[in-house]
Each structure stands twice: as structure tokens, then as C-alpha cells.
C-alpha positions as CSV (number, residue, x, y, z in Angstrom):
1,M,0.0,0.0,0.0
2,I,2.9,2.4,0.9
3,K,4.5,1.7,-2.5
4,Y,1.2,2.3,-4.4
5,I,0.5,5.7,-2.6
6,F,4.1,6.9,-3.3
7,K,3.9,5.8,-7.0
8,K,0.6,7.6,-7.5
9,G,2.0,10.8,-5.9
10,L,4.9,10.9,-8.5
11,S,2.5,11.0,-11.3
12,L,-0.2,13.4,-9.8
13,F,1.9,16.2,-8.4
14,P,4.6,18.6,-9.8
15,R,8.2,17.8,-8.7
16,P,8.7,21.1,-6.7
17,F,5.7,20.2,-4.6
18,L,7.0,16.7,-4.0
19,I,10.4,18.1,-3.0
20,R,8.7,20.2,-0.2
21,V,6.4,17.4,1.0
22,S,9.2,14.8,1.0
23,Y,10.8,16.5,4.1
24,Y,7.7,15.4,6.1
25,I,7.1,12.0,4.6
26,R,10.6,10.6,4.6
27,P,10.7,9.8,8.3
28,I,7.5,7.9,8.0
29,F,8.8,5.7,5.1
30,S,12.1,5.2,6.9
31,F,10.3,3.9,10.0
32,L,7.8,1.7,8.2
33,L,10.4,0.1,5.9
34,K,13.3,-0.3,8.2
35,G,15.2,-3.5,8.0
36,N,18.7,-4.9,7.1
37,K,18.5,-6.2,3.6
38,Y,19.4,-3.0,1.6
39,T,21.5,-0.1,2.5
40,D,21.7,3.5,1.4
41,P,25.4,4.4,1.4
42,I,24.6,8.1,1.5
43,D,23.3,8.0,5.1
44,G,24.2,4.4,6.0
45,K,20.6,3.4,6.9
46,S,19.2,0.0,6.0
47,F,15.7,-1.2,5.0
48,R,13.8,-4.3,4.2
49,T,12.9,-2.8,0.8
50,F,13.2,0.4,-1.2
51,L,10.4,2.2,-2.9
52,P,9.4,2.0,-6.6
53,Y,10.2,4.9,-9.0
54,G,9.5,5.8,-12.6
55,Y,6.9,7.2,-14.9
56,E,6.0,4.8,-17.7
57,N,7.3,1.6,-16.2
58,P,8.2,2.2,-12.5
59,R,11.3,0.3,-11.4
60,P,10.7,-1.7,-8.2
61,N,13.0,-1.4,-5.1
62,V,15.1,1.6,-6.2
63,L,14.1,4.7,-4.2
64,S,15.7,5.0,-0.8
65,P,13.1,5.7,1.9
66,S,15.5,7.9,3.9
67,T,17.4,10.1,1.3
68,L,15.1,9.6,-1.6
69,S,18.1,8.7,-3.6
70,L,18.0,6.5,-6.8
71,E,20.5,4.2,-8.3
72,R,22.4,7.0,-10.0
73,H,22.6,9.1,-6.8
74,R,24.0,6.2,-4.7
75,L,26.5,5.3,-7.4
76,L,27.6,8.9,-7.7
77,W,28.0,9.3,-3.9
78,L,30.2,6.2,-3.7
79,Y,32.3,7.5,-6.6
80,L,32.7,11.0,-5.2
81,K,33.6,9.6,-1.8
82,N,36.1,7.0,-2.9
83,E,37.5,8.3,-6.1
84,T,37.6,12.1,-5.8
85,D,38.8,14.8,-3.4
86,L,35.5,16.7,-3.4
87,F,34.9,16.1,0.3
88,T,38.4,16.9,1.5
89,K,39.9,19.7,-0.7
90,P,38.7,23.3,-0.8
91,Q,36.7,23.7,-4.0
92,R,34.0,25.9,-5.6
93,L,31.2,23.5,-6.3
94,L,28.2,24.3,-8.7
95,H,25.3,21.9,-8.4
96,F,22.6,22.0,-11.1
97,A,19.0,20.9,-10.1
98,P,20.3,20.0,-6.6
99,E,19.2,16.6,-5.5
100,Q,17.7,16.3,-2.0
101,A,20.0,13.4,-1.2
102,F,23.0,15.6,-1.6
103,H,21.9,19.2,-0.9
104,K,22.2,19.4,3.0
105,R,25.2,17.2,3.0
106,F,27.2,19.4,0.6
107,K,26.1,22.5,2.5
108,K,27.7,21.1,5.7
109,I,31.1,20.4,4.1
110,K,33.1,23.4,5.3
111,S,35.8,23.1,2.6
112,L,33.2,23.6,-0.2
113,T,32.0,26.9,-1.5
114,Y,28.7,25.5,-2.6
115,T,26.3,27.1,-5.1
116,T,23.0,25.6,-6.4
117,T,21.2,26.6,-9.6
118,D,18.1,25.6,-11.5
119,L,15.1,27.3,-13.2
120,I,12.4,26.0,-10.9
121,S,13.8,24.0,-8.0
122,P,13.0,25.5,-4.5
123,L,16.6,24.4,-3.5
124,A,18.3,26.6,-6.1
125,D,20.4,29.6,-4.9
126,V,20.5,31.0,-8.4
127,K,17.6,30.8,-10.9
128,A,19.3,30.4,-14.2
129,D,19.0,29.0,-17.8
130,I,21.8,26.4,-18.3
131,C,22.2,27.7,-21.9
132,N,22.8,31.3,-20.6
133,L,24.5,31.1,-17.2
134,P,25.2,34.2,-15.2
135,F,28.6,33.0,-14.0
136,K,32.1,34.1,-15.0
137,D,34.5,32.1,-17.1
138,N,36.4,29.5,-15.1
139,E,34.4,30.2,-11.9
140,F,34.0,26.7,-10.6
141,D,36.4,23.8,-9.7
142,F,33.7,21.1,-9.7
143,I,30.3,20.9,-11.4
144,L,27.5,18.4,-10.8
145,C,24.9,18.4,-13.5
146,N,22.9,15.1,-13.3
147,H,19.9,14.2,-15.4
148,V,19.5,17.7,-16.7
149,L,20.8,17.7,-20.3
150,E,18.1,15.3,-21.5
151,H,15.6,18.1,-20.8
152,I,17.4,20.8,-22.8
153,P,16.6,21.2,-26.5
154,N,19.9,22.9,-27.2
155,D,22.2,20.5,-25.2
156,I,25.3,21.5,-27.2
157,K,24.9,25.1,-26.0
158,A,24.4,23.9,-22.5
159,M,27.6,21.8,-22.7
160,Q,29.5,24.8,-24.0
161,E,28.3,26.9,-21.1
162,L,29.4,24.1,-18.7
163,L,32.9,24.1,-20.2
164,R,33.1,27.9,-20.1
165,I,32.4,28.2,-16.4
166,L,34.6,25.2,-15.4
167,A,38.1,26.2,-14.2
168,P,41.1,24.7,-16.0
169,G,41.9,21.4,-14.3
170,G,38.4,21.3,-13.0
171,T,35.9,18.3,-13.0
172,A,32.3,18.1,-14.2
173,I,30.2,15.0,-13.7
174,L,27.4,15.2,-16.3
175,Q,25.2,12.1,-15.8
176,I,22.3,11.5,-18.1
177,P,19.8,8.6,-18.7
178,Q,21.6,6.6,-21.4
179,D,20.9,3.6,-23.5
180,L,24.3,2.0,-23.9
181,N,22.8,-0.3,-26.6
182,R,22.3,2.7,-28.9
183,T,25.2,3.8,-31.0
184,T,23.6,7.3,-31.6
185,T,21.3,9.6,-29.7
186,F,17.7,9.6,-30.7
187,E,15.5,12.7,-30.7
188,D,12.3,13.7,-32.6
189,D,10.8,17.2,-32.0
190,S,7.6,16.1,-33.8
191,I,6.6,14.0,-30.8
192,T,4.7,16.4,-28.7
193,D,2.1,14.4,-26.9
194,P,3.2,14.0,-23.2
195,K,2.0,10.3,-23.0
196,E,3.8,9.5,-26.2
197,R,7.0,11.3,-25.1
198,T,6.8,9.3,-21.8
199,R,6.5,6.0,-23.7
200,I,9.3,6.8,-26.1
201,F,11.7,8.9,-24.0
202,G,10.9,7.5,-20.6
203,Q,9.6,10.8,-19.2
204,Y,7.2,13.4,-20.6
205,D,9.7,16.2,-20.4
206,H,12.7,14.4,-21.9
207,V,13.6,15.5,-25.4
208,R,16.1,12.7,-26.4
209,I,17.5,9.3,-25.5
210,Y,21.3,9.5,-25.4
211,G,23.3,6.7,-26.9
212,R,27.0,5.9,-26.6
213,D,27.8,8.9,-28.8
214,Y,27.1,11.1,-25.8
215,F,30.7,10.8,-24.7
216,D,32.0,12.0,-28.1
217,K,29.6,14.9,-28.0
218,L,31.3,16.1,-24.8
219,R,34.7,15.5,-26.3
220,N,33.8,17.5,-29.4
221,I,32.8,20.5,-27.1
222,G,36.3,20.3,-25.6
223,F,36.0,18.1,-22.5
224,R,38.4,15.3,-21.7
225,V,36.1,12.4,-20.8
226,N,36.6,9.4,-18.5
227,E,33.8,6.8,-19.1
228,A,33.9,5.5,-15.5
229,D,32.2,2.2,-14.8
230,Y,32.5,2.3,-11.1
231,T,30.2,-0.7,-10.6
232,A,33.0,-2.8,-12.2
233,T,35.0,-2.2,-9.0
234,L,32.1,-3.5,-6.7
235,S,30.9,-7.0,-6.0
236,D,27.5,-8.3,-7.1
237,Q,26.6,-8.4,-3.4
238,Q,27.4,-4.7,-3.0
239,I,25.6,-3.7,-6.2
240,D,22.5,-5.5,-4.8
241,Q,22.8,-4.2,-1.3
242,F,23.2,-0.6,-2.4
243,R,20.6,-1.1,-5.2
244,L,22.8,0.1,-8.0
245,S,22.4,-0.3,-11.8
246,K,25.2,-2.6,-12.8
247,G,27.2,-1.2,-15.8
248,E,25.9,2.4,-15.5
249,I,28.6,4.7,-16.8
250,I,29.5,8.0,-15.0
251,P,30.7,10.6,-17.4
252,V,33.6,12.3,-15.6
253,C,34.7,15.3,-17.6
254,Y,37.8,17.4,-17.2
255,K,38.9,20.8,-18.6
């Protein structure tokens, strides 16, 4: 019943509303689903099951009851913690469409100068268009822009802006939903019906499905790209325990 109510809420209410409400409902879900089978590595809490998530075909057992993180968030957290110096070295961090799972935690890290940006998120410090950013050249040492570019009609312009504001030697992690079985990215502007877009693109407000050529798009803009398969360093038991998507690639970009 809990899973059904949550799944219906995802489809009935706008995301900014859900972000605000989630602060009140997370403790309830955490209590009702507590257990020891699955663990959210972001806060270390364990549960007997996670919640479902998705629009057209909801994925079972993927949404953490405590942090509301998905597979990509937990994978990214493990990568940032174990493979980068983001949590230990003074850096200027820009976070697009800030995820609740990370927002308060990044704000508490004293070594970070932390800025959030988005057009509509209530968590954004700066309301801005990713294709026309109000930041200086080379302003940030680290950029997180996760599951944003698939919403942007002119993603090339957005990538150029990300490169512009990233400092030389800086890092940008630009995650997107990606079909690694596709050689090339698919988009079709003639598909305008929200239900049809959800069926084809996975979400009503997505404008493309990225293929493996996504990495070359970033390279053509000027990034140096590491296609990091961090799940390859983990055991199958860890992948299941943390509810990760095996084989998901993290696009780690450098300037």
C-alpha cells in the first residue's frame, strides 16, 4: 500500500511540490520500511525494501526511503567519496538541479564553496538557464549536472556553457539517462504528446534518448572524458545491497 501511494504521488503532483512534501514523509517511510537487507550508502541506513520509482514503467525497489536517492545518486556518492577529493579539498562546487539526497550534506562540508542553480527548484540559490548562465568564465572547480541535459533542447549550447564556467583542471560530472545499446542519440521534435513522449523517451519532459555517442559529444565540445564504470569495482553483493544499476557509466569530464 505504501508503494502504491508513493507511486501515484509521483504522477499526480509537480516535482517542486513533491520536494517540499518529502521532508515530512521521509521519516514515515524510513520507520515503516526499516530492516537490514538493503543499505543507502549516503546515510548508512538500512531497509527491508526500497520504494518504486519511474513514470511509464516504474522500477521496483530503487528509491531509498531515507534520502530519496535513486541508483544514480548512490553510485555517484560512492564514486565521489572513494575516487575524488571533493569532500576533502577546498573547492568551488556548482550543483545543477540539486538533489535532496546531496543538498544538505554538501552544505555542511566546510571546505566547499557550494552554489546551487536551477530554473524552478526550490533548492536553487541562483535561478538560471543552463544555456545562458550568469557565471564568470572558469568560476567553478567542480560541477555536478545530473539528469539535466536530456531536458534541454539545445544541449550543445548547455555543454559549451558548462565548459566555459569550469576552471582549468576542474571536474564536471554530467550524468544522463543513457541507452548503452544505442550507438547514436535519438530525438524527434515532432513527438509532442506527453504520453507518447513518456512512452518513447521514458519521461514526458525528456527530449532525447542518449546513446554511446554522448561521450563524443562532450569531447567535441572540448572536455576530456573518462567513461567511469564504477560498478565494475564492486561485488555483485554490494551492487544489490546498495541497489545500483550494474554497468551504469559515470561521465567524468575534465577541462
